[in-house]
C-alpha positions as a printed Julia matrix, in Angstrom:
176×3 Matrix{Float64}:
 -56.03  224.76   42.79
 -52.43  224.18   42.12
 -51.14  220.92   40.86
 -47.63  219.98   41.16
 -46.4   217.74   38.6
 -43.23  215.89   38.98
 -41.45  215.39   35.83
 -39.01  212.58   35.89
 -36.53  212.73   33.19
 -35.06  209.39   32.6
 -31.63  209.44   31.24
 -30.44  206.14   30.03
 -26.93  205.35   31.23
 -25.11  202.12   30.92
 -25.22  199.8    33.99
 -21.45  200.06   34.48
 -21.81  203.7    35.41
 -24.38  202.85   38.08
 -22.08  200.11   39.43
 -19.11  202.46   39.45
 -21.15  205.1    41.26
 -22.31  202.54   43.85
 -18.72  201.35   44.34
 -17.49  204.94   44.72
 -20.25  205.59   47.27
 -19.27  202.47   49.22
 -15.63  203.56   49.24
 -16.59  207.0    50.55
 -18.74  205.37   53.27
 -15.89  203.03   54.16
 -13.42  205.92   54.35
 -15.77  207.85   56.64
 -16.27  204.72   58.82
 -12.5   204.25   58.98
 -11.89  207.85   60.01
 -14.69  207.99   62.57
 -14.65  204.47   64.07
 -11.68  202.29   63.16
  -8.88  204.84   63.53
  -9.87  205.96   67.07
 -10.33  202.31   68.11
  -6.83  201.42   66.85
  -5.34  204.41   68.67
  -7.04  203.29   71.9
  -5.82  199.71   71.39
  -2.23  200.99   70.93
  -2.55  203.08   74.08
  -3.87  200.1    76.09
  -1.09  197.87   74.74
   1.45  200.44   75.91
  -0.13  200.5    79.39
  -0.14  196.67   79.41
   3.54  196.53   78.41
   4.47  199.03   81.12
   2.59  197.06   83.76
   4.11  193.7    82.86
   7.58  194.9    81.89
   7.91  197.32   84.76
   8.31  200.28   82.45
  11.38  198.97   80.62
  10.94  197.13   77.36
   8.0   195.19   76.12
   5.84  192.61   77.81
   7.23  189.92   75.52
  10.77  190.83   76.57
   9.8   190.75   80.25
   8.09  187.38   79.84
  11.24  186.05   78.14
  13.34  187.31   81.07
  10.98  185.61   83.5
  11.21  182.33   81.58
  15.03  182.47   81.67
  14.94  183.27   85.39
  12.56  180.4    86.05
  14.83  177.98   84.21
  17.8   179.19   86.28
  15.78  178.78   89.48
  14.78  175.26   88.44
  18.43  174.35   87.86
  19.4   175.77   91.24
  16.57  173.89   92.95
  17.7   170.63   91.36
  21.3   171.23   92.5
  20.09  172.01   96.02
  17.92  168.89   96.12
  20.91  166.77   95.09
  23.06  168.44   97.75
  20.4   167.89  100.42
  20.23  164.2    99.5
  24.0   163.97   99.77
  24.03  165.74  103.16
  21.22  163.56  104.51
  23.23  160.46  103.58
  26.23  161.88  105.44
  24.1   162.89  108.43
  22.79  159.34  108.76
  26.35  158.14  109.41
  27.74  161.03  111.46
  28.0   161.07  115.24
  25.1   163.35  116.02
  23.65  161.7   119.12
  25.64  161.97  122.3
  24.74  160.71  125.72
  26.91  161.48  128.74
  26.54  160.28  132.33
  28.89  161.12  135.23
  28.82  158.95  138.31
  30.8   157.56  141.25
  31.89  154.06  140.28
  33.48  153.22  143.63
  32.4   154.07  147.16
  35.76  155.53  148.18
  35.77  158.29  145.5
  33.63  161.35  145.1
  32.99  164.18  142.63
  31.46  161.95  139.94
  34.82  161.41  138.22
  33.73  158.23  136.39
  31.68  158.57  133.21
  29.93  156.76  130.39
  29.88  158.42  126.96
  27.74  157.15  124.07
  28.72  158.47  120.61
  26.06  157.29  118.15
  24.68  158.11  114.73
  20.97  158.54  114.0
  20.53  154.8   113.52
  21.94  154.09  116.97
  25.27  152.72  115.74
  28.51  153.86  117.31
  30.66  153.41  120.38
  30.21  153.52  124.14
  33.21  154.74  126.15
  33.41  154.23  129.89
  36.0   155.54  132.27
  36.14  154.27  135.84
  38.11  156.4   138.23
  39.64  155.13  141.46
  42.19  156.65  143.81
  44.94  154.44  142.41
  44.15  154.36  138.67
  41.68  155.07  135.91
  40.44  152.46  133.46
  38.8   153.19  130.12
  36.64  150.72  128.21
  35.03  150.82  124.79
  32.05  148.88  123.52
  30.37  148.77  120.14
  26.72  149.83  119.92
  24.32  148.74  117.19
  20.76  150.07  116.96
  21.03  151.56  120.47
  22.04  148.18  121.98
  25.56  147.51  123.34
  27.44  144.54  121.88
  28.57  143.44  125.39
  27.03  143.62  128.84
  26.61  147.22  129.93
  26.35  148.88  133.31
  23.33  150.91  134.37
  25.22  154.15  133.69
  26.25  152.97  130.22
  22.63  152.13  129.42
  21.64  155.6   130.67
  24.2   157.18  128.31
  22.75  155.18  125.38
  19.24  156.24  126.39
  20.27  159.9   126.52
  21.75  159.55  123.04
  18.48  158.0   121.83
  16.54  160.91  123.4
  18.76  163.29  121.43
  17.48  161.55  118.28
  13.84  161.92  119.28
  14.35  165.61  120.06
  15.73  166.47  116.62
């Protein structure tokens, strides 16, 4: 029979040498980990960041630069929208007072004339305020009258044709 005998030779070294050897081993392991794991992961992260920047920036510049451009553009759009809103308010105030509703009626005022040469014309704003013009034609002369209108009601007595002209002007309001 053969016996193997293991002979352990114990060499006494100071503890600092063991600690230094352990530290050196940890550094070698860390260097290997860095080369095999961390470095490829950083390279992939840089590649993905480049793809991200190209997608957001449209291929020119960085994503941060593109986002800054978008913020400046949004501020300019906000300013333009505020100016447009102010202008719309101003135009709506003007439109409330303009003559935008017109009613016109032609008729024969007298039995001895034809061709509907008499007329009633209502010129009103959106609130129904304005003027009613009437022209009555006869073979010997033509007479023109004007009446004030407030809230689609004439200030003086009105003929049937004048009331029709006011009603047509009111219908123009409802249609808009």
